[in-house]
Kinemage of the C-alpha trace (Angstrom):
@kinemage 1
@onewidth
@group {chain A} dominant
@subgroup {mainchain}
@vectorlist {calphas} color= white
{ca unk a 1} P 73.751 12.476 -67.684
{ca unk a 2} L 74.873 14.552 -64.907
{ca unk a 3} L 77.859 13.020 -63.268
{ca unk a 4} L 77.950 15.394 -60.424
{ca unk a 5} L 77.484 13.753 -56.848
{ca unk a 6} L 73.955 14.124 -55.368
{ca unk a 7} L 73.614 15.852 -52.026
{ca unk a 8} L 72.744 13.936 -49.000
{ca unk a 9} L 69.092 14.704 -48.036
{ca unk a 10} L 68.857 16.106 -44.621
{ca unk a 11} L 66.072 16.759 -42.500
{ca unk a 12} L 63.253 19.373 -43.919
{ca unk a 13} L 63.608 22.281 -41.863
{ca unk a 14} L 60.087 23.046 -42.003
{ca unk a 15} L 58.967 19.555 -40.758
{ca unk a 16} L 57.417 19.027 -37.568
{ca unk a 17} L 60.319 18.264 -34.995
{ca unk a 18} L 58.564 15.612 -33.470
{ca unk a 19} L 58.357 13.618 -36.732
{ca unk a 20} L 62.035 13.650 -37.337
{ca unk a 21} L 63.920 10.548 -36.971
{ca unk a 22} L 67.549 11.793 -37.462
{ca unk a 23} L 70.173 9.802 -35.313
{ca unk a 24} L 73.323 11.545 -34.422
{ca unk a 25} L 76.360 10.733 -32.561
{ca unk a 26} L 74.874 12.386 -29.452
{ca unk a 27} L 71.996 9.963 -29.320
{ca unk a 28} L 68.404 10.001 -30.442
{ca unk a 29} L 66.646 13.236 -29.984
{ca unk a 30} L 63.432 12.970 -27.519
{ca unk a 31} L 60.335 14.528 -28.417
{ca unk a 32} L 61.206 17.564 -25.924
{ca unk a 33} L 64.408 18.346 -27.863
{ca unk a 34} L 66.604 16.882 -25.350
{ca unk a 35} L 68.890 14.075 -25.913
{ca unk a 36} L 67.962 10.751 -24.685
{ca unk a 37} L 70.034 9.571 -21.698
{ca unk a 38} L 71.822 6.084 -21.981
{ca unk a 39} L 69.432 3.567 -20.355
{ca unk a 40} L 66.257 5.340 -21.064
{ca unk a 41} L 63.708 2.952 -22.659
{ca unk a 42} L 62.085 3.888 -25.965
{ca unk a 43} L 59.132 2.438 -24.860
{ca unk a 44} L 58.400 5.165 -22.396
{ca unk a 45} L 58.405 8.021 -24.902
{ca unk a 46} L 55.169 9.493 -25.796
{ca unk a 47} L 53.616 9.563 -29.221
{ca unk a 48} L 54.434 12.125 -31.526
{ca unk a 49} L 51.926 15.228 -31.451
{ca unk a 50} L 50.416 16.114 -34.372
{ca unk a 51} L 50.166 19.939 -35.759
{ca unk a 52} L 46.371 20.087 -34.800
{ca unk a 53} L 47.077 18.854 -31.182
{ca unk a 54} L 49.947 21.109 -30.840
{ca unk a 55} L 47.672 24.122 -31.819
{ca unk a 56} L 45.396 22.866 -29.071
{ca unk a 57} L 47.955 22.793 -26.410
{ca unk a 58} L 49.079 26.421 -27.492
{ca unk a 59} L 45.480 27.642 -26.684
{ca unk a 60} L 45.700 26.317 -23.002
{ca unk a 61} L 44.127 22.904 -23.692
{ca unk a 62} L 45.998 19.934 -23.118
{ca unk a 63} L 47.012 17.829 -26.149
{ca unk a 64} L 47.075 14.544 -24.178
{ca unk a 65} L 44.205 13.482 -22.249
{ca unk a 66} L 44.339 13.369 -18.395
{ca unk a 67} L 44.346 9.861 -16.977
{ca unk a 68} L 42.134 11.214 -14.044
{ca unk a 69} L 38.151 11.060 -14.833
{ca unk a 70} L 36.235 14.086 -13.934
{ca unk a 71} L 33.562 13.810 -11.427
{ca unk a 72} L 30.083 13.978 -12.717
{ca unk a 73} L 28.050 17.306 -11.947
{ca unk a 74} L 26.020 16.657 -8.997
{ca unk a 75} L 27.961 13.427 -7.823
{ca unk a 76} L 28.859 13.963 -4.065
{ca unk a 77} L 32.845 13.446 -3.463
{ca unk a 78} L 33.528 10.347 -1.801
{ca unk a 79} L 32.975 10.691 1.928
{ca unk a 80} L 30.947 13.785 1.581
{ca unk a 81} L 27.636 14.285 3.797
{ca unk a 82} L 24.628 14.641 1.809
{ca unk a 83} L 21.670 16.894 3.066
{ca unk a 84} L 18.671 14.624 4.175
{ca unk a 85} L 16.178 16.906 2.740
{ca unk a 86} L 17.792 16.337 -0.789
{ca unk a 87} L 17.858 12.391 -0.546
{ca unk a 88} L 15.042 11.364 1.809
{ca unk a 89} L 11.736 10.495 0.161
{ca unk a 90} L 8.514 12.179 1.392
{ca unk a 91} L 7.505 9.141 3.331
{ca unk a 92} L 10.958 9.168 5.044
{ca unk a 93} L 10.476 12.903 5.885
{ca unk a 94} L 7.184 12.333 7.279
{ca unk a 95} L 8.403 9.466 9.474
{ca unk a 96} L 11.277 11.334 10.921
{ca unk a 97} L 8.840 14.288 11.671
{ca unk a 98} L 6.633 11.731 13.556
{ca unk a 99} L 9.754 10.442 15.445
{ca unk a 100} L 10.869 14.047 16.304
{ca unk a 101} L 7.041 14.432 17.436
{ca unk a 102} L 7.186 11.204 19.639
{ca unk a 103} L 10.409 12.403 21.220
{ca unk a 104} L 8.937 15.622 22.289
{ca unk a 105} L 6.062 13.679 23.943
{ca unk a 106} L 7.916 11.957 26.404
{ca unk a 107} L 7.059 14.257 29.117
{ca unk a 108} L 3.298 14.690 28.304
{ca unk a 109} L 0.744 13.992 31.104
{ca unk a 110} L -1.576 11.111 31.079
{ca unk a 111} L -4.363 13.564 30.300
{ca unk a 112} L -2.433 15.128 27.171
{ca unk a 113} L -1.629 11.830 26.101
{ca unk a 114} L -5.496 10.711 26.170
{ca unk a 115} L -6.309 13.956 24.193
{ca unk a 116} L -3.804 12.910 21.419
{ca unk a 117} L -5.127 9.338 21.448
{ca unk a 118} L -8.857 10.639 20.691
{ca unk a 119} L -7.741 13.054 17.820
{ca unk a 120} L -5.743 9.973 16.407
{ca unk a 121} L -8.778 7.721 16.720
{ca unk a 122} L -10.904 10.049 15.123
{ca unk a 123} L -8.818 10.459 12.217
{ca unk a 124} L -8.733 6.729 11.636
{ca unk a 125} L -12.413 5.948 12.220
{ca unk a 126} L -13.670 9.073 10.330
{ca unk a 127} L -11.435 8.728 7.301
{ca unk a 128} L -13.194 8.504 4.007
{ca unk a 129} L -14.370 5.328 2.520
{ca unk a 130} L -14.839 3.804 6.061
{ca unk a 131} L -18.498 2.737 6.923
{ca unk a 132} L -19.870 4.011 10.281
{ca unk a 133} L -23.047 4.273 11.944
{ca unk a 134} L -24.562 7.591 12.691
{ca unk a 135} L -24.474 7.005 16.362
{ca unk a 136} L -20.487 6.235 15.980
{ca unk a 137} L -20.138 9.289 13.799
{ca unk a 138} L -21.998 11.581 16.288
{ca unk a 139} L -19.904 10.129 19.187
{ca unk a 140} L -16.633 10.722 17.285
{ca unk a 141} L -17.599 14.371 16.646
{ca unk a 142} L -18.462 15.125 20.184
{ca unk a 143} L -15.201 13.420 21.333
{ca unk a 144} L -12.943 15.606 18.954
{ca unk a 145} L -14.723 18.667 20.185
{ca unk a 146} L -14.169 17.820 23.698
{ca unk a 147} L -10.577 16.949 23.069
{ca unk a 148} L -9.721 19.863 21.411
{ca unk a 149} L -11.321 22.291 23.851
{ca unk a 150} L -9.666 20.406 26.671
{ca unk a 151} L -6.184 20.902 25.081
{ca unk a 152} L -6.628 24.471 25.059
{ca unk a 153} L -8.451 25.312 28.249
{ca unk a 154} L -6.959 22.674 30.755
{ca unk a 155} L -3.535 21.858 29.720
{ca unk a 156} L -0.714 23.660 31.359
{ca unk a 157} L 3.033 22.599 31.131
{ca unk a 158} L 2.248 20.398 28.117
{ca unk a 159} L -0.296 22.279 26.274
{ca unk a 160} L 2.438 23.313 23.632
{ca unk a 161} L 3.685 19.579 23.081
{ca unk a 162} L -0.121 18.269 22.726
{ca unk a 163} L -1.285 21.176 20.664
{ca unk a 164} L 1.775 20.486 18.314
{ca unk a 165} L 0.656 16.918 17.946
{ca unk a 166} L -2.930 17.791 17.045
{ca unk a 167} L -1.739 20.182 14.358
{ca unk a 168} L 0.483 17.652 12.975
{ca unk a 169} L -2.397 15.130 12.747
{ca unk a 170} L -4.752 17.729 11.274
{ca unk a 171} L -1.992 18.792 8.507
{ca unk a 172} L -1.139 14.680 7.806
{ca unk a 173} L -4.985 14.049 7.536
{ca unk a 174} L -5.747 17.081 5.887
{ca unk a 175} L -7.203 15.335 2.726
{ca unk a 176} L -9.054 12.566 4.542
{ca unk a 177} L -10.830 12.721 7.812
{ca unk a 178} L -10.327 16.585 8.308
{ca unk a 179} L -11.115 17.621 4.688
{ca unk a 180} L -14.235 20.044 4.348
{ca unk a 181} L -16.537 17.297 2.942
{ca unk a 182} L -15.923 14.972 6.029
{ca unk a 183} L -14.942 17.227 8.947
{ca unk a 184} L -18.637 18.130 9.769
{ca unk a 185} L -20.506 14.709 9.097
{ca unk a 186} L -23.414 14.360 11.501
{ca unk a 187} L -22.819 17.581 12.845
{ca unk a 188} L -26.359 18.613 12.895
{ca unk a 189} L -27.276 15.624 15.060
{ca unk a 190} L -24.643 16.116 17.680
{ca unk a 191} L -25.431 16.930 21.279
{ca unk a 192} L -23.860 20.143 21.804
{ca unk a 193} L -25.006 23.628 22.701
{ca unk a 194} L -25.027 26.440 20.315
{ca unk a 195} L -21.877 28.157 21.735
{ca unk a 196} L -19.984 24.834 21.918
{ca unk a 197} L -20.821 24.142 18.227
{ca unk a 198} L -19.994 27.466 16.965
{ca unk a 199} L -16.875 27.543 19.207
{ca unk a 200} L -15.641 24.320 17.891
{ca unk a 201} L -16.619 25.087 14.117
{ca unk a 202} L -14.318 28.321 14.407
{ca unk a 203} L -11.351 26.937 16.531
{ca unk a 204} L -11.089 23.833 14.250
{ca unk a 205} L -11.134 25.965 11.149
{ca unk a 206} L -8.392 28.063 12.693
{ca unk a 207} L -6.100 25.114 13.596
{ca unk a 208} L -6.589 23.681 10.192
{ca unk a 209} L -5.642 26.657 8.547
{ca unk a 210} L -2.402 27.166 10.734
{ca unk a 211} L -1.583 23.597 10.709
{ca unk a 212} L 1.116 23.683 8.054
{ca unk a 213} L 4.199 25.194 9.601
{ca unk a 214} L 5.588 26.349 6.190
{ca unk a 215} L 2.688 28.568 5.589
{ca unk a 216} L 1.652 29.354 9.099
{ca unk a 217} L 3.066 32.988 8.970
{ca unk a 218} L 1.479 33.919 6.091
{ca unk a 219} L -1.978 32.626 7.102
{ca unk a 220} L -1.842 34.227 10.429
{ca unk a 221} L -1.676 37.894 8.529
{ca unk a 222} L -4.915 36.606 6.896
{ca unk a 223} L -7.333 35.300 9.514
{ca unk a 224} L -9.162 37.239 12.180
{ca unk a 225} L -7.658 35.614 15.264
{ca unk a 226} L -9.504 37.263 17.969
{ca unk a 227} L -12.780 36.829 16.195
{ca unk a 228} L -12.136 32.963 15.963
{ca unk a 229} L -11.394 32.823 19.659
{ca unk a 230} L -14.644 34.368 20.808
{ca unk a 231} L -16.566 31.176 21.370
{ca unk a 232} L -15.943 28.066 23.650
{ca unk a 233} L -12.391 29.211 25.159
{ca unk a 234} L -11.491 30.404 28.671
{ca unk a 235} L -9.613 33.453 29.366
{ca unk a 236} L -6.541 31.308 30.010
{ca unk a 237} L -7.133 29.300 27.010
{ca unk a 238} L -7.431 32.251 24.507
{ca unk a 239} L -3.935 33.484 26.113
{ca unk a 240} L -2.341 29.994 25.737
{ca unk a 241} L -3.461 29.992 22.142
{ca unk a 242} L -2.720 33.367 21.350
{ca unk a 243} L 1.025 32.983 22.922
{ca unk a 244} L 1.653 29.527 20.875
{ca unk a 245} L 1.063 31.116 17.642
{ca unk a 246} L 2.805 34.453 18.580
{ca unk a 247} L -0.226 36.725 18.500
């Protein structure tokens, strides 16, 4: 048996410093290598960092997760204003467009308002699925024709506001009362002259084509504007209509 005294085992030089529990006269060693000062609470020290976590830290990644929660992608910051176009439903956007249109009609004359009312009434009465008599259908067609020509040929100061309102109705009801299969119902029986009939067919087609402001500029390059204004319009009416669409 070897009677030589055994050397006291000290800390392993290759061990992780954070795993050491050596207590010296200077006091316990903190994780960062500094000596803990008197009065420091042991419960406030962070847990030891493993070798794997330490490797992540050296690669620029935090070994200890942050207390802050990252904001989700696409979530607006508190107090940030969101764009109405990104949050409003199609119904809300249409209602907003109608409110803006109503605001622009405050200064419309009585004659202009009557024209708008006539077109609005036509869209309601002549919509698909509603049963009407031939006499009522013919009357509505004549009323629509007269309203459109009156708006272009006779209005002056409120012409732009009224035509904007008419285009809005044509666009909103493009798949109902103003779709191709319904627009010219009872047309062969209406009491209109040949020039009136031809003029209305061309003008209503032009207005329908240009009713959508999003596709208007593209459509203007594709239609024969002058040819569509040959019938039913006065010289002033053609000038007003061309100026409205920038022709």
